[in-house]
N, C-alpha and C positions, 0 to 999 in steps of 0.2 A: 729355263726349261720347265715344262709342266708335264703332268701325267694324267692319262685317262683313268687309270685305276691306282690312285696313290696309296690305297690301303695295302696293296701288295707289297709295298716297300717295308712294311713291318717285318717281313721275313728276313730282312737284312740283319735284324737283331740276332738271328741265329748264327751269323758269322763269328762274332766275338765269342759266343758259347762254344762253337766248334774249335776255335783257336785255343780256348782254355782247356778243352778236352784233350786236344793234341799235345799241349804243353804238359798236362798232367801225365799223359801216357808216356811221353819221352822221359819225364822225370822218374816214373816208376820203373821203366825199362832199364835206365841207367843204374838205378839202385839195385835191381835184381841182378844185373850183370856183375856189379861189384860184390854182391853177396855170394854168388855161386861160382865165380871165375877167379882165377889167380891173375892179377894184373901183370905180374912179371912174365907170364906165358903168352899174353895177348900178341906181342910182336911176332911170335912164331906161328900164330894162327891166322893173323890178318895182315896183309901187306901194308895197308894204310887205313887210317880212320876216315870215314866219309866227311867228317867235319861239318861245317855249316851248310854245305851245299845240299845235304840230305833234306833240309827244310824247304829248298826252292821248289821242287815239284808240288809239294803240298800247298805252298803259298800261291802258286800259279793256279792250282785247281780251285782254291777258295776264291781267288779273284774271278775265275770263270763262273763260279756259282753266283757271286755277287752280280756279275754282268747279266746272267740269265734272269735273276730276280728283277733287276731294273728293266730288262726287256719285257718281261711279263706285265710290268706296270704300264707298258705302252707309253714311253716318253715322247714328248712333242717339243720341237725346237723351232725357233724362228731362223730361217735360212734365206740367203740371197739366191734367186734363180733368174734366168733370162726371161724377159717378157716375150710373149708370142706376138701380140698385137698392141699397138698404141697409136695415138695421134700426136704429132708434134707440130706446133705453129711457130714459125719464125716471124717475129714482129720487128721490123727493121726501120729505124728512124731515117728518113731521107730529107730532113730539114736542111737549110742552107749551111748550118754549122757543121754538118757531117762532111762538108767539103774541105775542112781544115786539114792541113798536111802534117800536123804534129805526129800523127800515126801514119807511117808511110804505106802507100803513096798518098792516100787520104783516108780519113776515118771510114767513109762509106766503102771505098775500094777494099780496104782491109777486111771490113765486115763481110763483104761479098765473097772475097777470096776464101776466107776461112769457113764461111757458110757452105760453100761448095764441098769442102773436105768433110765437114760435119754431116752433110746429107749423104755423101758416099759411104760413110762408115757406120751409120746406124742400121739396124736390121732391115732387110729388104721388105718385110711385111708391114713395117711402120708406114703410116700415111703421113705425108709432110705437106703443110700448106705454108704460104708466104703472105704476110700482111705488111704493107708499107704505110707509113704515116708521115705526113707533113702538116699542112693546115687541116687535113682530114685523114681518116684511116680508110684504106681501100684494100680490097682483096686482090692480090697479084696472081695467086693461083689457089684454088680450093684444095683441101687435103686430098692427096692422091699418092698411090704407090708408083706412079710413073716419074722416075727420077729426071728424065729428060725435060719434062714440063717444069719441074721445080727449078732445075738449073737455068732454064730460059727465063723464068720469072725473076730469079736473083740477078741475072745479067742485065735485065731491063730496068733495074732500079736507077733512079736519077734524083738529084736534089731538087727541093722545092722550098716553100716557105711554111713557117709555123711548126708546132710540135704537139699534135693532138694525142697525148699519151693516154688519157682516159678512154678515148674512142678506140684506140688500138687494143687496149687490154680487153675491153668489153667485146669487141668484134671477134677477137681471137678466142675468147672463152666460149662465146655462143657457137662459133663454128665448130670447135672441138666437141662440144656436147651433142651436136647434131649427127655425129658420125656413128655408124653401126658396124659391129664386127660381123664375121661370117655367120655366127650363131644368133645374131639379132641383138646382142647386148651392146652397151656403150663402152668402148675401150677407154682406158685411162688417157687423159689429155694433159700434155705439158706445153707451156708457152715459154719461149725464150725471147725476151725483149731486149733489143740493143739500141741504146740511145746515148746522148751526151748531155741532155739538159732536162729542165723542168717543163711543165706544161706551158704551151703557148698556143691557145686556141682549142678548138674542139668543143663538142656539145656536152661531153660527160666528164665530170671531175674525176681525177685519178683515184681518190679515196672511194667514191661511189662505185667506180668500175672494179676496183680491187675487192670491195665487199661483195659485189655480184659474182665475181670469179670465185671467191671463197665459198659462196653459197652453192655454186655449181661444182665445187670440188675440183677446180682447175688451178694448180699451182703455177705461178708466174715467176720465173727466175729472170733477174734483170742484170744487165751489164752497163756500167757507166764507162763509156769509151772516150779517151782523150786525156790531154795533160793541161795544166794551168796555162801553158804557153801557146795554146792553140789560137789561131787567128784565121779570119776569112776576109776576102776583099769584096767591097761593095761599091758598085759604080754609082756615082752621084749624077744628077741631071746636067750639071754644068761641065761634065767631062772629067771631073776629078775622081780619084779612087780613095775610098775610106777603108781603113784597116780596123776591123772589129775583133776584139778579144772574145773568144768563145770557150772559156774553161768549162769542164764538165760540172754538172750540178746534180750530185747524187741523191739529195735528200728525198725527192719524190720517188726515185727508183728504189731506194731502201724501203720506203713506206709500202710500195706495191708488193715487193717481195715478202716483207714481214706479214702483211695482212693476208696474203694468199697461201702462205706456207712454202714459198719458193726460196731461192737463194739469191743473195746480192753479191755481185763481183765488180771489181774496179780493174780496168785494163788500160794501161798507159802505152802499150806497144802491141804490135801484131803478135809477137811471141806470147805475151800474156793473154791476149784474146784467144789464141789457139789453145792455150792451156785451159782456159775456161770452157771452150767447146769440148775438149777431151774429157774434162771432169763431168760436164753435164751429159755427154753421151753415155758415160758409164752409169750415171744415175738413172737416166731415162730408160736405158736398155735393160735394166734389172729391177726386180721388185722384191720386197721382203714378204715372205709367206711362212705360215706355220705348217709344218708337216710332221708326220709320225716318223721317228727314227729307230723303231724297234729293230729293224734289220741290221743296223750298225751294231747294236748290243748283242744280237743273236750271232752275227758273224764273228764279233770279237770273242764271245764266250766259246764258240766252237774252236777258234784258233788257239785260245788259251788251254782248252781241254786237250787238244792234240799235242801242244807243246809240253804241257805238264806230264802227260802220259809218256811221251817220247823220251823226255829227260829221265824219267823214273826207270824206264826199260833200259836205256843206254847206260845209266850209271849203276843201277842196282839190280838189273835183271828182273824187275817186277813193276807192276803198276801201283803207284802209291795209293 
């Protein structure tokens, strides 16, 4: 927490002084009562002693004073608020290894199915684009708020050859920074890249693409999808079928996330992939911002003042 007028907080030093004055007053009042009254007659004059609760209204009023002083200092805090506009790029690997069935029904089908849920649950004003990449990266649908177009683009994805990771990162980052909000500003862009392997082809190295995305202030979160048991079938020219192991290779995906300020996830099942989507949706849909919270302290002080005065009237028939 920070304060616009921190010097005002020096008035808080008056609170301990007021407490000391109150304690001294209570001590003197007790001493005078013992000096001028007969202790044996007090039960006939007073039904019961107020006890420690007589201090509660005063304590509440002093707390209200402290809250007012803090409010006057105009405190500011970092809070999480919903985003109004943003651009989200889904970059989905469609290389041959994404046809592995270790993530049911296949890696690509699981990614598509949960991508549909992700798109439906992010704020309606967000623009969503889809980039697919195999031997090269290509735009499946430009960022749009038309969810029907996005769903069609996701459904149209199919497997190919190669894994142009760097090209996908660079294309997604550049597309996001070209977007404009209603007021002409560039809305924040986030990229979610789903793949199962390291680079295989493409013109741009993943590190170079990640550094470019970082310069554009586009975080790229990556998901390594699959298990070490994943395999795909490859047809050989002589009619035989070759079984190829395609375990996920997370090293490059971790590098991209780290360099761009995104997050890295590993998903070995559709349930884990859905949890990743849920976490990223919450992160993308909100932002951290600094705002003045004077109203909270002012409201709290008012409530404390009313409470302290009410207790004093209720218990002692006077305002403390």
